[in-house]
Structures are given as structure tokens and as C-alpha cells.
C-alpha positions as CSV (number, residue, x, y, z in Angstrom):
1,M,-41.9,230.5,-23.7
2,C,-41.8,232.9,-21.2
3,G,-44.1,235.1,-18.6
4,V,-44.0,238.9,-18.2
5,V,-45.5,241.2,-15.7
6,G,-45.7,245.1,-15.3
7,I,-47.1,246.8,-12.5
8,A,-47.6,250.5,-12.3
9,G,-48.7,251.3,-8.5
10,K,-49.2,253.6,-5.7
11,S,-47.3,251.5,-3.2
12,P,-44.3,249.2,-3.3
13,V,-44.9,246.6,-6.1
14,N,-41.8,244.2,-5.1
15,Q,-44.2,241.7,-3.5
16,L,-47.1,242.0,-6.3
17,L,-44.5,241.4,-8.8
18,Y,-43.0,238.4,-6.9
19,D,-46.5,236.9,-6.5
20,A,-47.4,237.4,-10.1
21,L,-44.0,235.6,-11.2
22,T,-45.1,232.8,-9.1
23,M,-48.6,232.9,-11.0
24,L,-46.7,232.5,-14.2
25,Q,-44.0,230.1,-13.3
26,H,-45.5,227.5,-15.6
27,R,-44.5,229.5,-18.5
28,G,-40.6,229.4,-17.8
29,Q,-38.4,227.8,-15.0
30,D,-35.0,228.7,-16.3
31,A,-34.6,232.1,-14.9
32,A,-36.5,235.1,-13.0
33,G,-36.1,238.6,-12.8
34,I,-37.5,241.7,-11.3
35,I,-36.6,245.5,-12.0
36,T,-38.2,248.4,-9.8
37,C,-37.9,252.1,-10.2
38,H,-37.8,254.6,-7.5
39,D,-36.9,258.3,-7.5
40,G,-35.1,258.2,-10.8
41,R,-32.8,254.9,-9.9
42,L,-33.6,251.2,-11.0
43,Y,-33.3,248.1,-8.7
44,L,-32.6,244.8,-10.6
45,R,-32.5,241.4,-9.4
46,K,-32.3,238.3,-11.9
47,D,-30.8,235.0,-12.0
48,N,-31.1,231.5,-13.2
49,G,-33.6,229.6,-11.3
50,M,-37.3,229.2,-10.0
51,V,-38.8,232.5,-8.4
52,R,-38.5,231.2,-5.0
53,D,-34.9,230.4,-5.6
54,V,-33.7,233.5,-7.0
55,F,-35.5,236.1,-4.7
56,H,-34.6,236.2,-1.1
57,T,-35.6,238.3,1.5
58,R,-32.5,240.8,1.2
59,H,-33.2,241.0,-2.6
60,M,-37.1,241.8,-2.0
61,R,-36.1,244.9,0.5
62,A,-34.1,246.2,-2.0
63,L,-36.4,246.2,-4.9
64,V,-38.0,249.5,-3.8
65,G,-40.3,251.5,-5.9
66,H,-43.8,251.8,-7.2
67,Y,-43.5,250.8,-10.6
68,G,-41.8,247.6,-11.9
69,I,-41.5,244.8,-14.2
70,G,-40.9,240.8,-13.9
71,H,-40.1,237.6,-16.2
72,V,-39.5,234.4,-16.1
73,R,-37.7,232.6,-18.7
74,Y,-37.2,229.3,-20.3
75,P,-34.8,229.2,-23.2
76,T,-36.0,229.0,-26.9
77,A,-32.6,228.0,-27.8
78,G,-31.7,225.9,-24.8
79,S,-29.2,228.2,-23.3
80,S,-29.0,228.1,-19.3
81,S,-26.8,231.4,-19.2
82,S,-27.8,233.7,-16.7
83,A,-26.7,236.4,-18.7
84,E,-29.8,236.3,-20.8
85,A,-32.0,236.2,-18.0
86,Q,-34.5,239.2,-18.1
87,P,-35.4,242.1,-17.5
88,F,-32.6,243.5,-20.0
89,Y,-31.7,247.3,-19.9
90,V,-30.1,250.1,-21.7
91,N,-29.1,253.5,-20.3
92,S,-30.0,255.3,-23.3
93,P,-32.7,257.1,-23.8
94,Y,-34.0,257.6,-20.3
95,G,-33.0,254.1,-18.9
96,I,-35.1,251.7,-20.4
97,S,-35.7,248.3,-19.1
98,L,-37.7,245.2,-21.0
99,A,-39.2,241.8,-20.4
100,H,-40.3,239.8,-23.5
101,N,-42.3,236.6,-24.6
102,G,-42.1,235.4,-27.9
103,N,-39.3,235.2,-30.6
104,L,-38.2,237.6,-33.1
105,T,-37.9,235.8,-36.5
106,N,-35.6,238.6,-37.9
107,A,-33.3,239.1,-35.2
108,D,-30.2,238.4,-36.7
109,E,-31.0,240.9,-39.5
110,I,-31.9,243.7,-36.6
111,H,-28.6,242.6,-34.7
112,Q,-26.4,243.7,-37.7
113,D,-28.5,246.9,-38.6
114,L,-28.3,247.9,-35.1
115,F,-24.3,247.7,-34.8
116,N,-23.7,249.2,-38.3
117,T,-26.5,251.8,-38.6
118,D,-28.1,252.5,-35.0
119,L,-24.5,252.1,-33.5
120,R,-25.7,250.1,-30.7
121,H,-24.0,247.2,-29.2
122,I,-25.8,243.8,-28.2
123,N,-24.1,241.7,-25.5
124,T,-26.1,238.6,-25.6
125,D,-27.7,235.9,-28.0
126,S,-31.1,237.1,-26.8
127,D,-33.6,238.4,-29.4
128,S,-35.0,240.1,-26.2
129,E,-32.2,242.5,-26.2
130,V,-32.3,243.2,-29.8
131,L,-36.0,244.2,-29.3
132,L,-35.0,246.4,-26.4
133,N,-32.4,248.2,-28.6
134,V,-34.7,248.8,-31.3
135,F,-37.5,250.4,-29.0
136,A,-34.8,252.3,-27.3
137,H,-33.3,253.6,-30.6
138,E,-36.8,254.7,-31.9
139,M,-37.5,256.3,-28.5
140,Q,-34.4,258.4,-28.7
141,K,-35.8,259.9,-32.0
142,C,-38.4,261.9,-30.2
143,G,-35.5,264.2,-28.8
144,K,-37.3,264.9,-25.8
145,V,-36.1,265.2,-22.3
146,S,-39.9,264.0,-21.0
147,P,-41.4,262.0,-23.9
148,S,-45.3,262.3,-24.4
149,E,-47.6,259.1,-24.9
150,Q,-47.6,259.7,-28.3
151,D,-43.8,259.6,-28.6
152,V,-44.4,256.2,-27.0
153,F,-46.6,254.9,-29.3
154,N,-44.7,256.1,-32.4
155,A,-41.6,254.2,-31.4
156,V,-43.9,251.1,-31.1
157,K,-45.3,251.9,-34.5
158,R,-41.8,251.7,-35.6
159,V,-40.7,248.6,-33.6
160,H,-43.8,246.9,-35.5
161,E,-42.1,247.9,-38.9
162,R,-38.8,246.5,-38.0
163,C,-39.3,243.4,-35.9
164,K,-41.0,240.2,-37.3
165,G,-42.3,237.6,-34.9
166,A,-44.0,237.2,-31.9
167,Y,-43.8,239.4,-28.9
168,G,-45.7,240.2,-25.8
169,V,-43.6,243.4,-24.1
170,V,-43.8,245.1,-21.0
171,A,-41.0,247.8,-20.6
172,L,-40.0,250.5,-17.8
173,I,-39.1,253.9,-19.3
174,T,-37.4,255.2,-16.0
175,G,-39.1,258.1,-14.4
176,H,-41.8,258.1,-17.4
177,G,-44.2,255.2,-17.0
178,L,-44.8,251.8,-17.8
179,V,-45.6,250.7,-21.5
180,G,-46.9,247.3,-22.7
181,F,-47.5,246.2,-26.3
182,R,-48.2,243.2,-28.6
183,D,-47.2,241.6,-32.0
184,P,-49.5,242.8,-34.6
185,N,-50.7,239.2,-35.2
186,G,-51.4,238.5,-31.3
187,I,-49.6,235.4,-31.1
188,R,-48.5,235.8,-27.8
189,P,-50.9,236.8,-25.1
190,L,-50.9,240.2,-23.2
191,V,-53.6,241.2,-20.7
192,Y,-54.0,244.4,-18.5
193,G,-56.0,245.0,-15.4
194,S,-56.7,247.7,-12.7
195,R,-57.6,248.0,-9.2
196,L,-58.5,250.9,-6.7
197,T,-56.6,251.7,-3.6
198,E,-58.1,252.5,-0.4
199,T,-57.8,256.2,-1.2
200,G,-59.5,255.7,-4.5
201,Q,-56.4,255.8,-6.6
202,K,-55.8,253.4,-9.7
203,E,-53.0,250.9,-9.9
204,Y,-52.6,248.9,-13.2
205,I,-51.2,245.6,-14.0
206,I,-49.8,244.0,-17.4
207,A,-49.5,240.3,-17.7
208,S,-49.1,237.4,-19.9
209,E,-52.3,235.6,-18.3
210,S,-55.2,236.6,-16.6
211,V,-54.4,234.6,-13.7
212,A,-51.7,236.8,-12.7
213,I,-54.1,239.6,-12.5
214,T,-56.8,238.1,-10.4
215,A,-54.8,236.4,-8.1
216,L,-53.3,239.7,-7.1
217,G,-56.8,241.0,-6.5
218,F,-57.1,243.2,-9.9
219,K,-60.0,243.5,-12.0
220,V,-59.1,242.1,-15.8
221,E,-59.8,245.1,-17.9
222,R,-59.1,243.3,-21.2
223,D,-56.7,241.8,-23.8
224,I,-54.2,244.1,-25.2
225,E,-55.4,243.7,-29.2
226,P,-52.7,242.7,-31.7
227,G,-50.5,245.4,-32.5
228,E,-51.7,247.9,-29.4
229,A,-49.8,249.4,-27.0
230,I,-50.9,250.8,-23.7
231,F,-48.9,253.5,-21.6
232,I,-49.2,254.3,-17.8
233,D,-47.4,257.6,-17.2
234,A,-45.8,258.4,-13.9
235,Q,-48.9,260.2,-12.7
236,G,-50.8,257.0,-13.3
237,N,-52.6,257.7,-16.4
238,L,-53.4,255.1,-18.9
239,F,-53.5,255.9,-22.7
240,H,-53.6,253.3,-25.2
241,Q,-53.4,253.2,-29.1
242,Q,-53.5,250.9,-32.1
243,C,-49.8,251.0,-33.5
244,A,-49.8,248.2,-36.5
245,V,-51.1,248.8,-39.8
246,N,-53.7,245.8,-40.6
247,P,-53.4,243.8,-37.2
248,V,-55.1,240.3,-37.3
249,Y,-55.8,238.0,-34.5
250,R,-53.9,234.9,-34.8
251,P,-53.2,233.7,-31.3
252,C,-50.7,230.6,-30.6
253,I,-53.2,227.5,-30.5
254,F,-50.8,225.8,-28.5
255,E,-51.3,228.3,-25.6
256,Y,-54.6,226.8,-25.3
257,V,-53.2,223.0,-25.7
258,Y,-50.6,223.0,-23.2
259,F,-48.9,226.2,-21.9
260,A,-51.4,228.5,-20.5
261,R,-53.1,227.5,-16.9
262,P,-56.9,226.2,-17.5
263,D,-58.1,228.8,-15.3
264,A,-56.9,231.5,-17.6
265,T,-58.7,233.4,-20.3
266,L,-56.9,234.6,-23.2
267,D,-58.2,236.8,-25.6
268,G,-61.8,236.2,-24.2
269,I,-61.1,232.6,-24.6
270,S,-61.5,230.0,-21.5
271,V,-58.6,227.8,-21.6
272,Y,-60.6,225.3,-19.5
273,K,-63.5,225.4,-21.8
274,S,-61.3,224.8,-24.6
275,R,-59.7,221.8,-23.1
276,L,-63.3,220.3,-22.3
277,K,-64.0,220.6,-25.9
278,M,-60.8,218.9,-27.1
279,G,-61.7,216.0,-25.0
280,E,-65.2,216.0,-26.5
281,K,-63.8,216.2,-30.0
282,L,-61.2,213.3,-29.1
283,A,-63.8,211.0,-27.7
284,H,-66.1,211.1,-30.8
285,K,-63.2,210.5,-32.7
286,I,-62.4,207.3,-30.9
287,L,-66.0,206.2,-31.2
288,R,-65.8,206.9,-35.2
289,E,-62.7,205.2,-35.6
290,W,-62.3,202.5,-32.8
291,S,-66.1,202.1,-32.7
292,E,-68.3,202.1,-29.5
293,Q,-66.7,198.8,-28.4
294,H,-63.4,200.5,-27.9
295,E,-62.3,198.2,-25.1
296,I,-60.8,201.0,-23.0
297,D,-61.6,200.2,-19.4
298,V,-60.2,203.3,-17.6
299,V,-59.1,206.6,-18.9
300,I,-55.9,208.1,-17.3
301,P,-54.3,211.5,-17.8
302,I,-51.0,212.3,-18.1
303,P,-50.5,215.1,-15.6
304,D,-51.4,218.0,-15.3
305,T,-52.4,219.9,-18.6
306,S,-54.1,216.8,-20.0
307,R,-56.5,216.2,-17.2
308,T,-59.3,218.4,-18.1
309,S,-59.4,217.1,-21.8
310,A,-59.2,213.5,-20.2
311,L,-62.0,213.9,-17.8
312,E,-64.4,214.9,-20.7
313,L,-63.3,212.4,-22.8
314,A,-63.8,209.6,-20.3
315,N,-67.4,211.0,-19.5
316,I,-68.5,210.8,-23.2
317,L,-67.1,207.3,-23.8
318,G,-68.7,206.1,-20.6
319,V,-65.8,204.6,-19.0
320,K,-64.0,205.1,-15.7
321,F,-61.7,208.3,-15.0
322,R,-58.7,207.5,-12.7
323,E,-55.9,209.4,-11.7
324,G,-53.2,206.7,-12.5
325,F,-49.9,208.9,-12.1
326,M,-48.7,210.8,-8.9
327,K,-46.9,213.5,-9.6
328,N,-43.7,215.0,-8.0
329,R,-44.1,218.4,-8.0
330,Y,-40.5,219.4,-7.4
331,I,-39.5,218.5,-10.7
332,G,-39.9,220.7,-13.8
333,R,-41.7,220.6,-16.8
334,T,-39.6,217.8,-19.2
335,F,-40.8,219.5,-22.4
336,I,-38.8,222.6,-21.1
337,M,-35.8,220.2,-20.2
338,P,-32.8,221.7,-22.3
339,G,-31.3,218.4,-23.2
340,Q,-32.8,214.7,-24.4
341,Q,-30.9,212.9,-21.6
342,Q,-32.4,215.1,-19.0
343,R,-35.8,214.9,-20.2
344,K,-35.5,210.9,-20.4
345,K,-34.0,211.0,-16.6
346,S,-36.8,213.1,-15.4
347,V,-39.9,211.4,-16.4
348,R,-39.7,208.8,-13.9
349,Q,-38.7,210.9,-11.3
350,K,-41.7,213.1,-12.1
351,L,-44.3,210.5,-12.4
352,N,-45.2,207.4,-10.6
353,P,-47.8,205.2,-11.4
354,V,-50.4,203.8,-8.9
355,E,-50.3,199.9,-9.9
356,L,-54.0,199.4,-8.7
357,E,-55.5,201.3,-11.6
358,F,-53.3,199.4,-14.2
359,K,-53.3,196.2,-13.3
360,D,-55.1,193.6,-15.9
361,K,-56.8,196.7,-17.4
362,N,-56.9,198.3,-21.0
363,V,-55.8,201.6,-20.3
364,L,-56.4,204.9,-22.2
365,L,-53.5,207.3,-21.5
366,V,-54.5,210.9,-22.4
367,D,-51.9,213.6,-23.1
368,D,-52.0,217.3,-24.4
369,S,-49.5,216.4,-27.1
370,I,-46.9,214.4,-28.4
371,V,-43.7,216.2,-29.4
372,R,-40.4,214.2,-29.2
373,G,-42.0,210.9,-28.2
374,T,-39.6,210.4,-25.5
375,T,-41.8,211.1,-22.5
376,C,-44.9,209.1,-23.7
377,E,-42.7,206.1,-24.6
378,E,-41.3,205.9,-20.9
379,I,-44.5,206.5,-19.6
380,I,-46.3,203.6,-21.7
381,Q,-43.6,201.4,-20.7
382,M,-44.0,202.5,-17.1
383,A,-47.8,201.5,-17.5
384,R,-47.0,198.0,-18.9
385,D,-44.7,197.4,-15.8
386,A,-47.5,198.5,-13.6
387,G,-49.5,195.7,-15.0
388,A,-51.5,197.3,-18.1
389,K,-53.2,194.4,-20.0
390,Q,-53.2,197.0,-23.1
391,V,-52.0,200.5,-23.3
392,F,-53.9,202.6,-25.8
393,F,-52.6,206.7,-26.3
394,A,-54.6,209.7,-27.3
395,S,-53.3,213.1,-28.0
396,A,-55.5,216.0,-27.5
397,A,-53.6,218.0,-29.8
398,P,-52.7,216.9,-33.8
399,M,-49.5,215.5,-34.7
400,V,-46.7,218.0,-34.2
401,K,-44.8,217.9,-37.6
402,Y,-42.8,221.5,-37.8
403,P,-40.6,223.5,-35.2
404,N,-41.9,226.6,-33.9
405,V,-40.4,230.1,-34.3
406,Y,-42.5,232.0,-32.1
407,G,-41.0,231.7,-29.0
408,I,-41.6,227.6,-28.2
409,D,-38.5,225.5,-28.0
410,M,-40.1,222.9,-30.4
411,P,-37.2,221.4,-32.1
412,V,-36.1,220.7,-35.7
413,K,-38.1,218.5,-37.9
414,S,-35.6,215.4,-37.3
415,E,-36.5,215.5,-33.6
416,L,-40.3,215.6,-34.1
417,I,-41.3,212.1,-33.5
418,A,-44.4,212.7,-36.1
419,S,-42.4,214.5,-38.8
420,G,-42.6,212.7,-42.0
421,R,-44.3,209.6,-40.1
422,S,-47.7,208.1,-40.4
423,V,-49.8,207.6,-36.9
424,E,-48.9,203.9,-37.4
425,E,-45.0,204.4,-37.4
426,V,-45.2,206.7,-34.4
427,R,-47.4,204.2,-32.5
428,E,-44.6,201.8,-33.1
429,M,-41.8,203.8,-32.0
430,I,-43.8,204.9,-28.8
431,G,-44.8,201.2,-28.1
432,A,-48.6,201.9,-27.8
433,D,-51.4,199.0,-28.6
434,R,-53.4,202.0,-30.4
435,L,-52.8,205.8,-31.0
436,I,-55.3,208.5,-31.8
437,F,-54.5,212.2,-32.7
438,Q,-57.0,215.2,-32.6
439,D,-57.9,216.4,-36.1
440,L,-56.7,219.9,-36.7
441,E,-60.0,221.2,-37.6
442,D,-61.6,220.0,-34.5
443,L,-58.8,221.5,-32.4
444,K,-59.8,224.9,-34.0
445,D,-63.4,224.5,-33.4
446,A,-62.6,223.5,-29.6
447,V,-60.7,226.9,-29.1
448,R,-63.2,228.9,-31.0
449,T,-66.2,230.4,-29.3
450,S,-69.2,232.4,-30.2
451,K,-68.6,234.7,-27.6
452,V,-65.4,236.0,-29.5
453,P,-66.5,235.7,-32.9
454,H,-63.7,238.3,-34.2
455,I,-61.0,235.2,-33.6
456,T,-61.3,232.7,-36.3
457,E,-57.7,232.3,-37.3
458,F,-54.6,230.7,-35.2
459,D,-51.2,230.3,-35.3
460,C,-51.1,226.5,-36.1
461,A,-47.6,226.4,-37.6
462,V,-46.5,223.3,-35.4
463,F,-49.4,221.2,-37.1
464,D,-49.8,222.4,-40.6
465,G,-46.4,224.2,-41.5
466,I,-48.1,227.5,-42.3
467,Y,-46.3,230.5,-40.7
468,V,-48.4,233.6,-40.1
469,T,-45.4,236.0,-40.3
470,E,-43.1,236.7,-43.4
471,G,-39.8,235.2,-44.2
472,I,-39.9,231.8,-42.7
473,D,-38.7,229.7,-45.4
474,E,-36.5,226.4,-45.6
475,D,-33.2,228.5,-45.4
476,Y,-34.5,230.1,-42.3
477,L,-35.6,226.6,-40.8
478,E,-32.3,225.2,-41.6
479,R,-30.3,228.0,-39.9
480,L,-32.8,227.7,-36.8
481,A,-32.3,223.9,-37.0
482,Q,-28.3,224.3,-36.3
483,H,-29.0,226.6,-33.5
484,R,-31.5,224.5,-31.8
485,N,-30.9,221.0,-32.1
486,D,-29.9,219.0,-28.9
487,T,-26.2,218.7,-29.8
488,A,-25.9,222.6,-30.4
489,K,-27.9,222.9,-26.7
490,K,-25.2,220.5,-25.1
491,K,-22.3,222.7,-26.7
492,K,-24.0,225.9,-25.5
493,D,-25.0,224.7,-22.0
494,G,-21.1,223.6,-21.5
495,Y,-19.9,227.0,-22.3
496,I,-18.5,228.8,-19.4
497,D,-20.0,232.7,-19.5
498,V,-17.7,234.7,-17.4
499,N,-21.0,237.0,-16.6
500,V,-22.9,234.0,-15.0
501,D,-23.1,235.5,-11.5
502,A,-25.8,238.2,-12.0
503,A,-25.6,239.1,-8.3
504,S,-22.0,240.2,-8.9
505,V,-22.9,242.8,-12.1
506,D,-23.2,246.6,-11.2
507,L,-24.4,248.5,-14.0
508,T,-24.5,252.2,-14.2
509,G,-27.7,253.7,-12.9
510,I,-28.8,250.2,-11.6
511,K,-28.3,249.0,-8.1
512,E,-28.6,245.2,-8.6
513,D,-28.6,242.8,-5.6
514,A,-28.3,245.4,-2.8
């Protein structure tokens, strides 16, 4: 999962892009990058690390220009090489830069086609570079020195024809404008907004989440529709067009469970309200299955994403809600950590129990989901060590049984604790006294809203194994498993990349880290 932003402004956009990326930092902590355009030249800074660590004063001063795009990344396949930090750039045609959130499921097939037919070289293992080269090749077909908005939309149409999977994209065509487009299923989110300058001119922003728009003083216009593209030209004129055949809204439901900020609105649906409803649905299930004599003394969320659901759950159960874990904000998300050992080690560094809230109590711990089970097992033991009498565990999401192929680093089946196991077997493995999961239909009902009646379907593949794009079969999942398992990640992270120092790279037409 990654975060993208693009801004077409009337004044320097470097600080705006930086601020937007900090608002999207929760979507990726592995690498960050910004590229800006000024007088036909591009200025790039990208490297491994958090936004605040990648961009120093000297980098910000060098990022000149009124147009630009930015990216925060976590690695779907676990690589920590800065050679795969985004945005990516190709010089032909025009000089195109691209940042991408999602995952192409046919990237290997396209990679070969790009080399054999389009005569394009791919320098990394990133599917985002594949996507960039497909878009660049299709743009080249227009054969014009100055492409029109229709040329851009025609190129996006052909991208949709060639690329399968999930993608929310921002691209910068040097000297010509800013492009944003979304996959035909709308799996990954993409929103755009605008604001008026003091002189009455309009500026535009495209971002993965609405919070990156409103925090910068822009007004959210709307979500980019599945398959749609928008183009802001060099004069600041905005154009939009549907570029896909039979697009359908199937947003990733895990965005609402975990990834998006609670104050975000995605496809017109409030993430905060969705999580409140998740807590409500789960509370009613507890009352049905554990009875009103549930023996719960206190409900404690596992910070941060489960807090909203846990609060509503406690209200309905009529028991105390308490903050029993204090979070160290300087440790990254354990779900995003590249390896199993690193995830295990970081749990106790990240969370510390308030013993007063546990001692001699029956505690219900609430988390947004259970993926590998490593984190919740450690946390349950921490609760016992803090003096809890009994430790119950509730997941605001259903059992995660299948890998994700659309940009979330959910591992192979063998590393998913719920895959092939019953609730009771999972309970024994994590060491809880009781365990309960959300029902999938209840989760869907929690996200659906009468205000957005046209969204009735979701990508729920991690829960039900139903993939909304073509070509996802057992052979594909097996190839994915070889690439994604923890052993493969360790090998990849141990590889020494000669291009790892992004600050030392100097590409033709790009002034980097000046």
C-alpha cells in the first residue's frame, strides 16, 4: 500500500507536496519521493525512509516548480531497495514521471511485452515502472510535439486494456500537465480537489485520501471514478473522461478496516462512520454468541486503527472503555515491517501496557484484524503479564484467509494464521481465552451507506478468496508465494544494490538532490 499526490499550482508546490505526503505517511514508511517541474526541467528527490528523513532543507529548496507529484511507499514484495522508490521517470516521450498506489497482477507478462515489442527496458522489479512504460509507450503513439487532452485520455484507455490489477496513479508530463487515473474497478482510492488563489486562479490536487486535500486548504471536489482520468494542462485547465469499458465500483474494503485514516472519506464513505458500525456489528455478535453475561469488565483497543470500533463496541455492551496500551509513536506499523523477526521485536517496543487497567480484570482486546497472528499473540501475553484475569480478543474484520494481490503485503496462505483453521484453532494459537471475528456480511453492511447507493460491491478477496480481476488462479498465487514469503524477503533485503544511494544518481533531464 502506498500514498500518492499530485499538485498543479500557480506558485511553488514543494512545501505543499511535502505536507501532503506527511498526511499520507500512514500508507507507507519505507521510502518517499517528490519530483517537480520548472521551465521544462525536472527536479527529483527520493530515498528510503520517512518523509521527514528523506527531505531536508537543501532538498526542498532544489524542488522548484508549480507542478509536481509525490509518493510514500511500503514494499508489496518486501524489498527495501531505494532503487524502487518512486516517482519513476522515463525521458521519452516528453519526459514522464509517475507515482502509483496498487499492484499490477500481469506485470510479468507486460514486462516481456515491453521489451520484445515496445523495445523498452525495465530497470527494477517494480510494477510501477512497468505501468509508467506502458503509459509512456501509449503516449508516444499520438506522435505530436504537444499532446492534447484527448491524446492523454486515449493513452489511458490503452493502459486499461493492457494492465490488470489495482492502480491509483498520478503522472507528470513535463511541460504539458498533470494526469490522474484509477483502475476500472476502483480498487485503490483517488480523490481530487481545488482551491482559488488570492488572484482568483484555480489550483488542483490529486491524492490517495481526502485528508491530504483538506489539510492543505483545498476543497474536495469528488473521487475520481473507476476507469476515469483527469488531466490538468500547463495553463491550469481541467479535463476529465471515462476511459474504461464497463467500469464498476469495487473498492478495497480493507481501506476502511485498516489503511485509511479515520478522518478520511473514500468514495463518499466516511471511514470513521464505517468503523463505528464495525464496532456496533461486532458488539451485537458478542451479545448473540457470548450472551449478555459476557463477563467482560473492560474493552481495550489495540492502537490506533481499532479505537473507533472498540469505543462503539464498549458503548453497546455497556462496559468500560479504557486506553490500556500506550503507543510509542516512533516505531513503524508492525504490519508493514518487512520480516517476521522484525515484526516480533517491534511489538513490545511499540506498545506498553497500563497495568492498572488490566490487573484482576476480564479484558476484551479489540484489533482491526488478525493477519499473521504474531502481533496479537505478543499483546495477549503482555495483557496477562500486566495481571489480566482473562483475556478475550475481538477482530473488527473477518478471518483473513487469502493473500492480497492488489497492493497490500498480506503474505502467502501458509503465513496467514486463519488460513485453513477454525476460530477455535486460532484462539489456541494466539493464547486468548475467547476469540471472535466480524462476519463478512456485517462488515460490508458497516461500509455501505444510503448516501452512496451505487457502491454495493467490494474487493473482499482476503476474506472470501474472490478476486475481482481476471487471471488470479492457483498458479498465479503460487508464483506470488515464491516472491512474497518471509524467506524470499530476507534474501531480497540482503541483496546489495549498487544504485541504493538515490542522492548520487544523475539522470539526463533531471536534476536530482541539487
